[in-house]
C-alpha positions as CSV (number, residue, x, y, z in Angstrom):
1,X,-18.3,22.7,5.7
2,X,-21.1,21.5,8.1
3,X,-20.4,21.5,11.8
4,X,-22.9,18.6,12.4
5,X,-21.1,15.7,14.2
6,X,-20.0,12.9,11.9
7,X,-19.5,9.6,13.7
8,X,-17.9,6.2,13.1
9,X,-18.1,3.2,15.4
10,X,-16.2,0.0,15.6
11,X,-16.1,-3.0,17.9
12,X,-12.5,-4.2,18.2
13,X,-13.2,-6.7,20.9
14,X,-16.2,-8.6,22.3
15,X,-18.2,-6.2,24.6
16,X,-16.1,-3.1,23.5
17,X,-17.3,-0.3,21.4
18,X,-15.2,2.6,20.2
19,X,-16.8,5.8,18.8
20,X,-15.0,8.4,16.7
21,X,-16.6,11.8,16.3
22,X,-15.5,14.7,14.1
23,X,-15.8,17.7,16.2
24,X,-14.9,21.3,15.5
25,X,-11.5,21.1,17.0
26,X,-10.4,17.5,16.6
27,X,-11.2,13.8,16.4
28,X,-13.0,12.7,19.6
29,X,-12.4,9.1,20.7
30,X,-14.6,7.4,23.2
31,X,-14.3,3.8,24.3
32,X,-17.1,1.9,26.0
33,X,-16.9,-1.5,27.7
34,X,-20.3,-3.1,28.5
35,X,-21.9,0.3,28.1
36,X,-19.5,2.0,30.5
37,X,-17.2,4.8,29.2
38,X,-13.7,3.6,30.0
39,X,-11.6,6.0,27.9
40,X,-11.8,9.3,26.0
41,X,-9.4,11.5,24.2
42,X,-9.2,14.0,21.4
43,X,-6.8,14.2,18.5
44,X,-6.5,17.8,17.3
45,X,-6.5,18.3,13.6
46,X,-3.3,20.4,13.6
47,X,-1.4,17.5,15.3
48,X,-1.9,15.2,12.3
49,X,0.8,15.2,9.7
50,X,-0.3,12.3,7.5
51,X,-1.9,8.9,7.5
52,X,-1.4,5.3,6.4
53,X,-4.3,3.4,4.7
54,X,-3.8,-0.4,4.4
55,X,-5.6,-3.6,3.9
56,X,-3.9,-6.5,5.7
57,X,-3.7,-9.9,4.0
58,X,-2.8,-12.7,6.5
59,X,-0.8,-14.9,4.1
60,X,-0.4,-17.7,6.7
61,X,-4.1,-18.0,7.2
62,X,-4.7,-17.9,3.4
63,X,-2.2,-20.7,2.7
64,X,-3.7,-22.8,5.6
65,X,-7.2,-22.4,4.3
66,X,-6.0,-23.3,0.8
67,X,-4.3,-26.5,2.0
68,X,-7.2,-27.5,4.1
69,X,-9.6,-26.9,1.2
70,X,-7.4,-29.0,-1.1
71,X,-7.2,-31.8,1.5
72,X,-11.0,-31.7,1.9
73,X,-11.5,-31.9,-1.9
74,X,-9.0,-34.8,-2.1
75,X,-10.8,-36.7,0.7
76,X,-14.1,-36.2,-1.0
77,X,-12.7,-37.6,-4.3
78,X,-11.3,-40.6,-2.5
79,X,-14.5,-41.3,-0.6
80,X,-17.2,-40.2,-3.0
81,X,-20.0,-41.7,-0.8
82,X,-18.8,-40.1,2.5
83,X,-20.9,-36.9,2.1
84,X,-22.2,-37.1,5.7
85,X,-18.7,-37.4,7.1
86,X,-17.3,-34.6,5.0
87,X,-20.2,-32.2,5.5
88,X,-19.1,-31.0,8.9
89,X,-15.5,-30.1,8.0
90,X,-16.8,-28.7,4.7
91,X,-19.2,-26.4,6.6
92,X,-16.4,-25.2,8.9
93,X,-14.2,-24.5,5.9
94,X,-17.0,-22.4,4.3
95,X,-17.5,-20.4,7.5
96,X,-13.7,-19.9,7.8
97,X,-13.5,-18.6,4.2
98,X,-16.4,-16.2,4.8
99,X,-14.7,-14.9,8.0
100,X,-11.4,-14.6,6.2
101,X,-12.9,-12.6,3.3
102,X,-14.6,-10.3,5.7
103,X,-11.4,-9.7,7.6
104,X,-9.3,-8.9,4.6
105,X,-11.8,-6.2,3.5
106,X,-11.2,-4.3,6.7
107,X,-9.4,-1.0,5.9
108,X,-7.1,0.3,8.6
109,X,-6.4,4.1,8.8
110,X,-3.5,5.2,11.0
111,X,-2.9,8.8,11.9
112,X,0.6,10.1,12.6
113,X,2.0,13.3,14.2
114,X,5.0,15.3,13.0
115,X,7.4,13.1,15.0
116,X,6.1,10.0,13.1
117,X,4.3,8.6,16.1
118,X,0.9,6.9,15.7
119,X,-1.8,8.9,17.5
120,X,-5.0,7.1,16.3
121,X,-6.1,4.1,14.3
122,X,-9.5,3.5,12.7
123,X,-10.8,0.4,11.1
124,X,-13.9,-0.2,9.0
125,X,-15.2,-2.1,6.0
126,X,-15.1,0.0,2.8
127,X,-18.5,1.4,2.1
128,X,-20.4,4.6,1.8
129,X,-20.6,5.3,5.6
130,X,-16.9,4.7,6.3
131,X,-15.9,6.5,3.1
132,X,-18.0,9.6,4.0
133,X,-16.4,9.7,7.5
134,X,-12.9,9.5,6.0
135,X,-13.7,12.3,3.5
136,X,-15.0,14.4,6.3
137,X,-11.8,13.7,8.3
138,X,-9.6,14.6,5.4
139,X,-11.5,17.9,4.9
140,X,-11.1,18.8,8.5
141,X,-7.4,17.9,8.6
142,X,-6.8,20.1,5.5
143,X,-8.6,23.1,7.1
144,X,-6.8,22.6,10.4
145,X,-3.3,23.0,8.9
146,X,-1.2,26.1,9.3
147,X,-2.2,28.5,6.4
148,X,1.2,28.6,4.7
149,X,1.5,24.8,5.1
150,X,-1.8,24.4,3.2
151,X,-0.3,26.5,0.4
152,X,2.8,24.4,0.2
153,X,1.0,21.1,0.2
154,X,-1.5,22.3,-2.3
155,X,1.3,22.9,-4.9
156,X,1.4,20.5,-7.9
157,X,5.0,19.2,-7.5
158,X,4.7,16.2,-9.8
159,X,3.7,12.6,-9.7
160,X,4.7,9.3,-11.3
161,X,2.0,6.7,-11.9
162,X,1.5,3.3,-13.5
163,X,-1.6,1.4,-14.5
164,X,-1.8,-2.4,-14.7
165,X,-4.5,-5.0,-15.1
166,X,-6.8,-4.6,-12.0
167,X,-4.2,-2.5,-10.1
168,X,-2.5,0.8,-10.1
169,X,0.5,2.6,-8.4
170,X,0.9,6.3,-7.8
171,X,3.8,8.3,-6.2
172,X,3.1,12.0,-5.4
173,X,5.5,14.6,-4.1
174,X,3.8,16.8,-1.5
175,X,6.4,19.4,-0.6
176,X,8.0,17.7,2.4
177,X,7.1,14.1,1.9
178,X,6.5,11.4,-0.7
179,X,3.2,9.7,-0.8
180,X,2.8,6.2,-2.3
181,X,-0.6,4.8,-3.1
182,X,-1.5,1.4,-4.5
183,X,-5.0,0.2,-5.5
184,X,-6.2,-3.4,-6.3
185,X,-9.4,-4.9,-7.4
186,X,-12.4,-5.1,-5.0
187,X,-11.5,-1.7,-3.5
188,X,-8.3,-2.7,-1.8
189,X,-5.9,0.2,-1.2
190,X,-2.5,0.9,0.4
191,X,-1.3,4.4,1.2
192,X,1.9,5.3,3.0
193,X,4.1,8.3,3.2
194,X,7.9,9.0,3.6
195,X,9.8,12.1,4.5
196,X,11.5,13.5,1.4
197,X,14.7,14.0,3.3
198,X,14.7,10.3,4.3
199,X,15.2,9.1,0.7
200,X,18.7,7.9,0.1
201,X,20.6,6.2,-2.8
202,X,21.0,3.9,-4.5
203,X,18.0,3.3,-6.7
204,X,17.8,-0.4,-7.4
205,X,15.7,-3.0,-9.1
206,X,14.0,-5.9,-7.3
207,X,13.2,-8.9,-9.6
208,X,10.4,-11.3,-8.7
209,X,9.9,-14.7,-10.3
210,X,6.5,-16.5,-9.8
211,X,7.7,-19.2,-7.4
212,X,4.8,-21.6,-7.8
213,X,5.2,-21.8,-11.6
214,X,9.0,-22.0,-11.3
215,X,9.1,-24.8,-8.8
216,X,6.3,-26.6,-10.6
217,X,8.3,-26.4,-13.8
218,X,11.4,-27.8,-12.1
219,X,9.4,-30.7,-10.6
220,X,7.8,-31.4,-14.0
221,X,11.1,-31.6,-15.8
222,X,12.7,-33.7,-13.0
223,X,9.8,-36.1,-13.2
224,X,9.9,-36.3,-17.0
225,X,13.6,-37.1,-16.9
226,X,13.1,-39.7,-14.3
227,X,10.4,-41.4,-16.3
228,X,12.4,-41.2,-19.5
229,X,15.4,-42.9,-17.7
230,X,13.1,-45.6,-16.3
231,X,11.6,-46.2,-19.8
232,X,15.0,-46.1,-21.6
233,X,15.5,-49.2,-23.8
234,X,11.8,-50.0,-24.0
235,X,10.2,-48.3,-27.0
236,X,6.8,-49.5,-26.2
237,X,6.9,-48.6,-22.5
238,X,3.8,-47.1,-21.1
239,X,5.9,-44.5,-19.3
240,X,6.8,-42.6,-22.5
241,X,3.5,-40.8,-22.9
242,X,3.7,-39.7,-19.2
243,X,7.2,-38.5,-19.7
244,X,6.2,-36.5,-22.8
245,X,3.2,-35.0,-21.0
246,X,5.3,-33.9,-18.1
247,X,7.9,-32.4,-20.5
248,X,5.2,-30.4,-22.2
249,X,3.8,-29.3,-18.8
250,X,7.3,-28.2,-17.8
251,X,7.7,-26.3,-21.0
252,X,4.4,-24.5,-20.5
253,X,5.4,-23.8,-16.9
254,X,8.7,-22.3,-18.1
255,X,6.8,-20.0,-20.5
256,X,4.5,-19.0,-17.7
257,X,7.4,-18.3,-15.4
258,X,9.0,-16.0,-18.1
259,X,5.6,-14.3,-18.7
260,X,5.1,-13.7,-15.0
261,X,8.7,-12.4,-14.4
262,X,8.3,-8.8,-13.0
263,X,10.5,-6.1,-11.6
264,X,10.1,-3.2,-9.1
265,X,12.1,-0.1,-8.4
266,X,13.2,0.3,-4.8
267,X,14.8,3.2,-2.8
268,X,16.0,3.3,0.8
269,X,14.3,5.6,3.3
270,X,16.0,5.6,6.7
271,X,15.8,1.9,7.2
272,X,12.6,1.4,5.3
273,X,12.1,0.6,1.6
274,X,10.1,2.7,-0.9
275,X,9.0,0.3,-3.6
276,X,7.1,0.8,-6.8
277,X,4.6,-1.7,-8.2
278,X,6.0,-4.9,-9.8
279,X,5.9,-4.2,-13.5
280,X,6.1,-6.9,-16.2
281,X,9.8,-7.2,-17.3
282,X,9.0,-6.1,-20.8
283,X,7.7,-2.6,-19.8
284,X,11.1,-1.0,-20.0
285,X,9.9,2.5,-20.8
286,X,7.6,2.6,-17.7
287,X,10.4,1.2,-15.6
288,X,12.8,3.9,-16.8
289,X,10.3,6.6,-16.0
290,X,10.0,5.4,-12.4
291,X,13.8,5.2,-12.1
292,X,14.1,8.8,-13.4
293,X,11.4,10.0,-10.9
294,X,13.1,8.5,-7.9
295,X,16.5,9.8,-9.1
296,X,15.1,13.3,-9.3
297,X,13.6,13.1,-5.8
298,X,17.0,11.9,-4.3
299,X,18.8,14.7,-6.1
300,X,16.3,17.2,-4.7
301,X,16.7,15.8,-1.2
302,X,20.5,16.1,-1.5
303,X,20.2,19.8,-2.5
304,X,17.7,20.6,0.2
305,X,19.9,19.1,2.9
306,X,22.4,21.9,2.3
307,X,19.9,24.7,3.2
308,X,20.2,26.4,6.5
309,X,17.2,25.6,8.7
310,X,17.7,28.3,11.3
311,X,15.6,31.0,9.6
312,X,12.1,29.5,9.0
313,X,11.1,32.0,6.3
314,X,14.4,32.1,4.5
315,X,14.5,28.3,4.5
316,X,11.2,28.1,2.6
317,X,12.2,30.8,0.2
318,X,15.4,28.8,-0.6
319,X,13.4,25.6,-0.9
320,X,10.9,27.1,-3.3
321,X,13.8,28.4,-5.4
322,X,15.3,24.9,-5.6
323,X,12.0,23.4,-6.5
324,X,11.8,25.8,-9.3
325,X,15.3,25.2,-10.5
326,X,14.8,21.4,-10.4
327,X,11.7,21.6,-12.5
328,X,9.2,20.5,-9.8
329,X,7.6,24.0,-9.7
330,X,6.7,26.1,-12.7
331,X,7.5,29.8,-12.7
332,X,3.9,31.1,-12.1
333,X,3.1,28.8,-9.1
334,X,6.6,29.5,-7.8
335,X,5.9,33.3,-7.8
336,X,2.5,32.8,-6.3
337,X,3.8,30.6,-3.4
338,X,6.6,33.0,-2.8
339,X,4.2,35.9,-2.6
340,X,2.0,34.0,-0.1
341,X,5.1,33.2,2.0
342,X,6.2,36.8,2.1
343,X,2.7,37.9,3.0
344,X,2.5,35.4,5.8
345,X,5.9,36.5,7.1
346,X,4.7,40.1,7.3
347,X,1.5,39.1,9.1
348,X,3.5,37.0,11.6
349,X,5.9,40.0,12.3
350,X,3.0,42.4,12.7
351,X,3.8,44.6,9.7
């Protein structure tokens, strides 16, 4: 790995520039305000336990822009000749949408220490420069770990994944924590981790009904019934076609609501919630696979909670044995990891 400095810069506020540099020992952070260095720090690689990677979608701003855009379109339809009057708010709406789309593409990377405290946060737009910086950071974090820790975290302890249209979900078990990764179209990603010992029963299902389609269906049926009652007794009433059209729209909305019904698997984690992706309700086999995966992890956490933590080396020997018994670790990787653990113990004790 090259020792040449790799840098990433961002401007969180007007007149402020923050530079992140990958040095030999850690992540150097320098903050400049109007060209004057006002803050500097270094986050050592061996202090970092794991990281979150998230894209933030401000739903309030999204709904506001959608409503304003709909209002502008309606105004333009009501006043077809008022292009000059509508041009200024239309231009502002276009600028607001561009700013919104740029903001939602920003990827936030938070680094946490072993106590779960955030020690650094980086932000950047996904692209080759930022991706290269993150790859270099990941490589240095891996090389900065305690040798036996790298062995443990390099073990293939299993995963559960699901692929949907334009999105994916992956849950990996990494020795002492569970990592959940989601990806969407346009390069969006979401990565969080939870301590394995924080997982707690029960494992439940969370159902989600497409609210817009559901309430639209209800409104269409109510309007159809109201028009039918109004036109009752008048076979030639002009309201009957409208009532029939609304009834058909309500039926289509009902079918859409049933098609969009989805379900996720959720597990508690010390006040937080670990959630799978929302799967279509008819994917029963995939849902059962995720349920079995989380049930195995909770069973493992229960068994590991009974191990004595006082002797570091004995604790990990017992943990590896349980991982082997529970089927997370095959016999050959188990023996290899155990041999590395015993070798590291002898080195630490000077034998």
